[in-house]
C-alpha positions as CSV (number, residue, x, y, z in Angstrom):
1,M,16.0,33.6,-19.9
2,A,13.2,32.2,-17.9
3,K,14.1,31.2,-14.4
4,S,13.5,27.7,-13.0
5,K,10.9,27.7,-10.2
6,Y,12.8,25.0,-8.3
7,A,15.2,25.9,-5.5
8,A,18.6,24.2,-5.0
9,G,18.6,20.9,-3.1
10,L,16.9,17.6,-3.3
11,Q,13.2,18.3,-3.6
12,F,10.1,16.4,-4.5
13,I,8.5,18.3,-7.3
14,P,4.8,17.8,-7.9
15,I,3.7,18.8,-11.4
16,T,0.0,19.6,-12.1
17,P,-1.8,20.2,-15.4
18,A,-2.0,23.9,-14.4
19,Q,1.8,24.1,-14.1
20,G,2.7,22.3,-17.4
21,Q,6.1,20.9,-18.1
22,D,8.1,23.6,-19.9
23,K,11.7,23.0,-20.9
24,H,13.0,24.6,-17.7
25,T,10.7,22.4,-15.6
26,R,11.8,19.2,-17.3
27,K,15.4,20.2,-17.0
28,A,14.9,20.8,-13.2
29,I,13.3,17.4,-12.8
30,Q,15.9,15.5,-14.7
31,S,18.9,17.1,-13.0
32,H,17.7,17.5,-9.4
33,A,19.2,14.1,-8.3
34,T,22.5,15.0,-9.9
35,R,22.7,18.3,-8.2
36,A,22.0,16.7,-4.8
37,G,24.6,14.0,-5.4
38,A,27.2,16.6,-6.4
39,R,27.1,18.3,-3.0
40,R,28.4,15.1,-1.4
41,R,26.1,15.4,1.6
42,P,26.5,12.5,4.1
43,L,24.3,9.5,3.4
44,I,21.3,9.2,5.7
45,E,21.2,5.9,7.4
46,L,18.0,3.9,7.3
47,R,17.3,1.1,9.9
48,P,14.4,-1.3,9.6
49,W,11.4,-0.4,11.7
50,I,10.9,-4.0,12.9
51,N,14.6,-4.8,13.5
52,P,16.4,-1.5,14.2
53,H,19.6,-3.4,15.0
54,R,20.0,-4.1,11.2
55,E,20.8,-1.6,8.5
56,L,19.0,-0.8,5.3
57,E,20.7,0.9,2.4
58,P,21.1,4.7,2.8
59,L,18.1,6.7,1.8
60,E,19.8,8.2,-1.3
61,K,20.6,4.7,-2.6
62,A,17.1,3.4,-1.6
63,I,15.7,5.9,-4.1
64,S,17.4,4.6,-7.2
65,E,17.3,5.1,-11.0
66,D,15.0,2.7,-12.9
67,T,17.0,1.1,-15.6
68,R,14.2,-1.2,-16.9
69,T,14.0,0.8,-20.2
70,S,17.7,0.4,-21.0
71,K,18.7,-1.6,-24.1
72,P,20.3,-5.0,-23.7
73,D,24.1,-5.1,-24.1
74,S,24.0,-7.9,-26.6
75,S,22.1,-8.2,-29.8
76,I,22.4,-12.0,-30.0
77,P,18.8,-13.4,-30.2
78,S,17.7,-15.8,-27.4
79,P,16.9,-19.4,-28.4
80,R,13.2,-20.0,-29.1
81,L,11.4,-21.4,-26.1
82,V,10.2,-25.0,-26.5
83,G,7.3,-25.9,-24.3
84,A,6.3,-24.1,-21.1
85,D,8.8,-22.3,-18.8
86,F,8.7,-25.2,-16.3
87,S,8.7,-28.1,-18.7
88,G,11.9,-29.5,-17.2
89,M,10.7,-29.4,-13.6
90,Q,9.8,-32.6,-11.8
91,L,6.3,-32.1,-10.6
92,P,4.1,-34.2,-8.2
93,P,1.2,-36.2,-9.6
94,G,-1.8,-34.1,-10.6
95,I,0.3,-31.0,-11.5
96,E,1.2,-30.3,-15.1
97,P,3.7,-27.6,-16.4
98,Y,0.9,-25.5,-18.0
99,M,-0.8,-25.3,-14.5
100,I,2.5,-23.8,-13.1
101,Q,2.4,-21.2,-15.9
102,D,-1.0,-20.0,-14.6
103,L,0.4,-19.8,-11.1
104,V,3.4,-17.8,-12.2
105,K,1.1,-15.3,-14.0
106,L,-0.9,-14.8,-10.8
107,I,2.2,-14.4,-8.8
108,D,3.5,-11.8,-11.2
109,L,0.1,-10.0,-11.1
110,N,0.1,-10.0,-7.3
111,R,3.7,-8.8,-7.3
112,H,2.8,-5.7,-9.3
113,G,-0.1,-5.2,-6.9
114,V,2.1,-5.4,-3.9
115,Y,5.0,-3.4,-5.5
116,P,3.4,-1.0,-7.9
117,Y,5.8,-0.4,-10.8
118,E,5.1,3.4,-10.7
119,I,6.8,3.6,-7.3
120,C,9.1,0.6,-7.0
121,L,12.0,-0.8,-8.8
122,D,11.2,-4.1,-10.4
123,V,14.4,-5.7,-9.0
124,H,13.1,-7.7,-6.0
125,P,15.4,-10.8,-5.8
126,T,13.7,-14.1,-6.8
127,A,15.0,-15.5,-3.5
128,K,12.6,-13.2,-1.6
129,G,9.5,-14.1,-3.5
130,W,7.2,-17.2,-3.7
131,F,9.4,-19.0,-6.2
132,P,11.7,-20.9,-3.8
133,Y,8.8,-22.3,-1.9
134,L,7.0,-23.2,-5.1
135,I,9.9,-25.4,-6.4
136,S,11.1,-26.9,-3.0
137,D,8.0,-27.7,-1.0
138,V,5.2,-29.9,-2.4
139,C,2.7,-28.8,0.3
140,C,3.3,-25.2,-0.6
141,L,3.0,-25.9,-4.3
142,H,-0.4,-27.6,-3.8
143,S,-1.6,-24.7,-1.6
144,M,-0.6,-22.2,-4.2
145,M,-2.3,-24.2,-6.9
146,F,-5.4,-24.2,-4.8
147,S,-5.2,-20.4,-4.4
148,V,-4.8,-19.8,-8.2
149,R,-7.8,-22.0,-8.9
150,A,-9.8,-20.1,-6.2
151,F,-8.8,-16.8,-7.9
152,L,-9.6,-17.9,-11.4
153,E,-12.9,-19.6,-10.4
154,R,-14.2,-17.1,-7.8
155,T,-16.8,-15.6,-10.1
156,A,-17.6,-18.7,-12.2
157,H,-18.6,-21.3,-9.6
158,N,-20.2,-21.3,-6.2
159,Q,-18.4,-24.6,-5.4
160,P,-14.8,-25.4,-6.0
161,S,-14.0,-27.3,-9.2
162,P,-12.7,-30.9,-9.0
163,L,-9.2,-29.6,-9.7
164,A,-9.4,-27.0,-6.9
165,A,-10.8,-29.6,-4.6
166,F,-7.9,-32.0,-5.5
167,H,-5.2,-29.4,-4.6
168,Y,-7.1,-28.4,-1.4
169,A,-7.2,-32.1,-0.3
170,Q,-3.6,-32.6,-1.0
171,T,-2.6,-29.5,0.9
172,L,-4.6,-30.5,4.0
173,H,-3.2,-34.0,3.9
174,L,0.4,-32.9,3.6
175,L,0.0,-30.1,6.1
176,Q,-1.7,-32.4,8.7
177,A,1.1,-34.9,8.3
178,R,3.7,-32.2,8.9
179,L,1.9,-30.9,12.0
180,N,1.8,-34.5,13.4
181,E,5.6,-35.0,13.1
182,S,7.5,-35.4,16.3
183,D,10.1,-32.9,15.1
184,P,8.3,-29.5,15.1
185,T,10.9,-27.9,12.7
186,S,8.9,-28.5,9.5
187,A,5.6,-27.6,11.3
188,I,6.8,-24.0,11.9
189,S,9.1,-23.6,8.9
190,D,8.9,-20.7,6.5
191,A,7.4,-22.9,3.8
192,T,4.6,-24.0,6.3
193,M,3.9,-20.4,7.1
194,M,3.5,-19.7,3.4
195,V,1.1,-22.6,3.1
196,V,-1.1,-21.1,5.8
197,I,-0.9,-17.6,4.2
198,S,-1.9,-19.1,0.9
199,L,-4.9,-20.9,2.4
200,A,-6.0,-17.7,4.1
201,T,-5.8,-15.8,0.9
202,A,-7.9,-18.4,-0.9
203,A,-10.5,-18.2,1.9
204,E,-10.5,-14.4,1.5
205,L,-11.3,-14.7,-2.2
206,T,-14.4,-16.7,-1.4
207,N,-15.4,-14.4,1.5
208,D,-15.0,-17.2,4.0
209,F,-13.8,-14.9,6.8
210,A,-14.3,-17.5,9.6
211,T,-11.7,-19.7,7.8
212,V,-9.4,-16.7,7.3
213,A,-9.5,-16.1,11.0
214,K,-8.8,-19.7,11.8
215,H,-5.8,-19.9,9.5
216,F,-4.4,-16.8,10.9
217,Q,-4.7,-18.1,14.4
218,G,-2.5,-21.0,13.3
219,L,0.0,-18.6,11.7
220,E,0.1,-16.5,14.9
221,K,0.9,-19.6,16.9
222,M,3.7,-20.6,14.5
223,V,5.2,-17.1,14.7
224,S,5.1,-17.3,18.5
225,L,6.9,-20.7,18.5
226,R,9.6,-19.2,16.2
227,G,10.2,-16.5,18.8
228,G,8.1,-13.7,17.5
229,V,8.1,-11.6,14.3
230,R,11.6,-10.1,15.0
231,A,13.1,-13.6,15.1
232,L,11.8,-14.5,11.6
233,N,14.2,-14.7,8.6
234,T,14.7,-11.4,6.8
235,E,16.8,-12.7,3.9
236,N,13.9,-14.6,2.3
237,N,11.3,-11.9,3.1
238,I,9.1,-14.2,5.3
239,Q,9.1,-11.5,8.0
240,V,7.5,-9.0,5.5
241,K,5.0,-11.6,4.2
242,V,3.8,-12.5,7.7
243,C,3.5,-8.8,8.7
244,R,1.6,-8.0,5.5
245,A,-0.8,-10.9,6.1
246,D,-1.3,-9.7,9.7
247,L,-2.2,-6.2,8.6
248,E,-4.4,-7.4,5.7
249,Y,-6.5,-9.6,7.9
250,A,-6.6,-7.0,10.7
251,L,-8.2,-4.5,8.3
252,L,-10.4,-7.2,6.7
253,L,-11.7,-8.7,10.0
254,G,-11.9,-5.5,12.0
255,H,-9.4,-6.1,14.8
256,R,-6.0,-4.9,15.8
257,P,-3.0,-6.7,14.3
258,R,-2.1,-9.8,16.4
259,L,1.7,-9.3,15.9
260,L,4.1,-6.6,17.0
261,Q,1.8,-5.3,19.7
262,E,4.7,-4.2,22.0
263,G,8.0,-2.5,21.6
264,I,7.1,-0.6,18.5
265,S,8.6,2.8,17.6
266,W,6.1,5.7,17.3
267,D,8.6,8.1,15.7
268,C,8.6,9.2,12.1
269,F,10.3,6.6,9.9
270,I,11.2,8.8,7.0
271,A,9.6,12.2,7.3
272,D,12.3,13.5,9.7
273,R,15.3,12.3,7.6
274,G,15.9,15.8,6.2
275,R,15.8,14.7,2.5
276,V,12.1,14.8,1.7
277,R,11.7,18.5,1.0
278,C,8.3,19.2,-0.5
279,S,6.5,22.5,-0.3
280,H,2.7,23.1,-0.7
281,P,2.2,26.8,0.1
282,P,0.1,28.2,1.6
283,H,-1.7,25.1,2.8
284,D,1.1,23.2,4.5
285,A,1.8,25.9,7.1
286,N,-1.8,26.1,8.3
287,L,-2.1,22.3,8.2
288,H,1.1,21.7,10.2
289,A,0.0,24.3,12.8
290,F,-3.3,22.6,13.2
291,A,-1.8,19.1,13.4
292,E,0.8,20.0,16.0
293,T,-1.8,21.5,18.3
294,A,-5.0,19.5,17.7
295,I,-3.9,15.8,17.3
296,D,-1.8,13.3,19.1
297,V,1.9,13.4,18.3
298,K,1.9,9.6,17.4
299,L,-0.9,10.2,14.9
300,H,0.9,13.3,13.6
301,N,4.1,11.4,13.0
302,A,2.1,8.8,10.9
303,L,0.5,11.6,9.0
304,Q,3.9,13.1,8.2
305,D,5.3,9.8,7.0
306,L,2.3,9.2,4.7
307,H,2.7,12.8,3.4
308,A,6.4,12.1,2.7
309,F,5.5,8.8,1.0
310,S,3.0,10.5,-1.2
311,C,5.6,13.1,-2.3
312,I,8.1,10.4,-3.0
313,S,5.5,8.4,-5.0
314,N,4.6,11.5,-7.1
315,L,8.2,12.1,-7.8
316,A,8.8,8.4,-8.7
317,Y,5.9,8.5,-11.1
318,Q,7.2,11.6,-12.9
319,T,10.8,10.5,-13.0
320,T,13.0,7.4,-13.1
321,R,13.7,7.7,-9.3
322,K,12.1,4.6,-7.7
323,L,12.0,3.2,-4.2
324,S,13.6,-0.1,-3.5
325,P,11.1,-2.9,-2.5
326,E,12.8,-3.1,1.0
327,V,12.2,0.5,1.8
328,Y,8.7,0.4,0.4
329,N,8.0,-2.5,2.7
330,E,9.4,-0.8,5.7
331,M,7.4,2.3,5.1
332,M,4.2,0.2,4.7
333,I,4.8,-1.8,7.8
334,S,5.8,1.2,10.0
335,I,2.9,3.3,9.0
336,L,0.1,0.7,9.2
337,Y,1.2,-0.9,12.5
338,R,1.2,2.5,14.1
339,L,-2.2,3.5,12.7
340,T,-3.8,0.1,13.6
341,N,-2.5,0.1,17.1
342,L,-3.8,3.6,17.9
343,S,-7.4,4.3,19.1
344,F,-8.9,7.6,20.2
345,G,-12.3,6.7,21.5
346,R,-14.4,9.8,21.9
347,N,-11.9,12.1,20.3
348,H,-13.8,12.2,17.1
349,L,-11.3,14.4,15.3
350,A,-8.3,12.2,15.9
351,E,-10.2,9.0,15.3
352,A,-11.6,10.3,12.0
353,I,-8.1,11.3,10.8
354,R,-6.7,7.9,12.0
355,I,-9.3,5.9,10.1
356,G,-9.0,8.2,7.1
357,L,-5.3,7.6,7.0
358,L,-5.9,3.9,7.2
359,A,-8.3,4.0,4.3
360,F,-5.8,6.0,2.4
361,S,-3.0,3.5,3.2
362,S,-5.1,0.6,2.2
363,T,-5.5,2.1,-1.3
364,I,-1.7,2.2,-1.6
365,F,-0.3,-0.7,0.4
366,I,-3.0,-3.3,0.9
367,E,-5.6,-3.1,-1.8
368,R,-4.6,-5.4,-4.7
369,H,-5.2,-3.5,-7.9
370,F,-7.1,-6.4,-9.4
371,M,-9.4,-7.0,-6.4
372,G,-11.4,-3.8,-6.0
373,Q,-12.1,-1.6,-3.1
374,P,-10.9,-1.8,0.5
375,S,-12.7,-4.0,3.1
376,Q,-16.3,-3.2,3.8
377,H,-15.5,-3.1,7.5
378,L,-12.9,-0.3,7.0
379,L,-15.4,1.6,4.9
380,N,-18.1,1.4,7.6
381,L,-15.6,2.5,10.2
382,Y,-14.6,5.5,8.1
383,T,-18.2,6.5,7.4
384,D,-19.1,6.2,11.1
385,A,-16.1,8.2,12.2
386,L,-16.8,11.0,9.7
387,F,-20.4,11.2,10.8
388,K,-19.4,11.6,14.4
389,L,-16.9,14.3,13.4
390,R,-19.5,16.1,11.2
391,N,-21.8,16.3,14.2
392,S,-19.2,17.6,16.6
393,T,-19.8,21.2,17.4
394,N,-16.3,22.1,18.7
395,V,-14.1,21.1,15.8
396,D,-12.8,23.7,13.3
397,L,-10.9,21.9,10.5
398,P,-8.6,23.7,8.1
399,I,-9.6,23.6,4.5
400,P,-6.9,21.0,3.4
401,M,-8.0,18.5,6.1
402,V,-11.8,18.8,5.6
403,L,-11.4,18.6,1.8
404,W,-9.1,15.5,2.1
405,L,-11.5,13.7,4.5
406,T,-14.6,14.4,2.5
407,M,-13.0,13.7,-0.9
408,F,-11.7,10.4,0.4
409,S,-15.1,9.5,1.8
410,H,-16.4,9.6,-1.8
411,L,-13.3,8.0,-3.4
412,V,-13.2,4.8,-1.3
413,V,-16.9,3.8,-1.7
414,H,-16.5,3.4,-5.5
415,T,-20.2,4.5,-5.9
416,E,-21.6,8.0,-6.6
417,L,-23.2,9.5,-3.5
418,S,-26.4,11.5,-3.9
419,A,-26.5,15.2,-3.7
420,A,-28.5,15.0,-0.5
421,D,-26.0,12.7,1.2
422,W,-24.4,14.5,4.1
423,R,-20.9,13.6,2.8
424,S,-21.8,15.3,-0.5
425,V,-23.0,18.4,1.4
426,W,-19.9,18.5,3.4
427,L,-17.6,18.2,0.4
428,D,-19.5,21.0,-1.4
429,E,-19.1,23.2,1.7
430,A,-15.3,22.5,1.7
431,V,-15.0,23.4,-1.9
432,L,-17.1,26.6,-1.5
433,R,-15.3,27.6,1.7
434,G,-11.9,27.1,0.2
435,K,-12.8,29.0,-3.0
436,I,-11.6,26.1,-5.0
437,N,-12.5,26.5,-8.7
438,T,-10.4,24.0,-10.6
439,W,-9.2,20.4,-10.2
440,P,-5.5,21.4,-10.3
441,Q,-6.2,23.8,-7.4
442,A,-7.9,21.0,-5.5
443,C,-5.0,18.6,-6.1
444,E,-2.5,21.1,-4.7
445,I,-4.5,21.3,-1.5
446,L,-5.0,17.5,-1.3
447,R,-1.2,17.0,-1.8
448,S,-0.6,19.1,1.3
449,V,-2.2,16.2,3.3
450,A,-1.5,13.0,1.3
451,W,-2.3,12.3,-2.3
452,V,-0.8,10.0,-4.9
453,D,-1.7,11.3,-8.3
454,F,-1.6,8.1,-10.4
455,V,-3.7,6.2,-7.8
456,H,-6.2,8.8,-6.6
457,S,-6.7,11.5,-9.3
458,R,-8.5,9.2,-11.8
459,S,-11.3,8.7,-9.3
460,G,-11.0,12.0,-7.5
461,K,-11.4,14.3,-10.5
462,P,-14.9,13.1,-11.4
463,I,-15.9,13.5,-7.8
464,F,-14.7,17.1,-7.7
465,E,-16.4,17.9,-11.0
466,V,-19.7,16.6,-9.8
467,A,-19.4,18.7,-6.7
468,M,-18.6,21.8,-8.9
469,S,-21.7,21.0,-10.9
470,R,-23.9,20.9,-7.8
471,L,-22.5,24.2,-6.6
472,E,-23.1,25.8,-10.1
473,R,-26.7,24.6,-10.1
474,T,-27.2,26.0,-6.6
475,A,-25.7,29.3,-7.6
476,S,-27.9,29.5,-10.7
477,S,-31.1,28.7,-8.7
478,D,-30.3,31.5,-6.2
479,V,-30.1,34.2,-9.0
């Protein structure tokens, strides 16, 4: 009888095309969670990164079975829908139920961009989404209707349509009246914050970055008047929405986040919990030895968390084990706030790794799947940091790190670089130096740093194949 290649214990098992999924492998994947639970190990407590005095669910419960494919208990057919989903809602003048349908579709599209279904359970409570604001606050409703028009019309018109202009005018009128009230409660309410976030998003869609900055300055003031990020409501997810906006606009506009600049934890959030047990021999040993001696411990901790997240994501994609949205948010916020608040100046190695990890994180946490590549500012920073590292004479990078940095420099630009480009030359050197002959072999090395297969391999494989073609042509010409 063939022996399973997986050891006992809860492990994250990456499967590559080279390995294949034989019956023993499939059995190991399907039963690993059951084996871990049977040992009755103590549950590992998770505390929010922003509010460590609260508690999250234990890590084992945070990685839960996805039951979306289960059959309904009842076979009784549902009544046929008459009209739109919101036909019975009392709407303000100028808004019809069919318009709300478009908005709900966009919210659903954005939700799957924020919480990719390959990683997260689709069980985020309605109370934590946009819906409560949509049905309870007219100003928020108009602002969101303006955002949906801006999204739908962003490639069709240079100027907003009359409908978009109507919603924008209504939003500004209601918002200004709210800000002029003697009672500041409504001016800094959760709903008002959502209005400002929605307006900033609409400005981003039209590349009006000056307006984005202006809106976020207003949001920052509101958060300050509420007592800071840690004082925001966590039950309706406004704290997460504000932090995500802060991080998005920091990366978009090229500055540090304006919130949570003090009192943050630099420790690992999940990598040191003792449950993320992945193995990438022989690459991980050399990489860890390099990281522990060559880069700052704060940066190393962020790298370890991103590596752990990648392993969890690959496991979630292969199995029904999914992250809860709450833990996904905490990992996103803890990693990105640490990376954006670090800076290493003339330490070209650490700065290139930091910005590389930011670019990687943006493809997972920030980049909406329907909006294209990361911000141009971040791409420019990454290219500049890699160029300085390339021209440093005292840096000796291990194969996993140099392959990861150069592969990602190609992946995030979304355009094919020429063979003469220094980034192509550097990638070819890494492949040749590492004696890498196949894409599965390259994936194993990339996973030892951080690599989410379902996100990065579709773009990464053609990049690697082009590099192999260049090397083969060079070898043929030398004969």
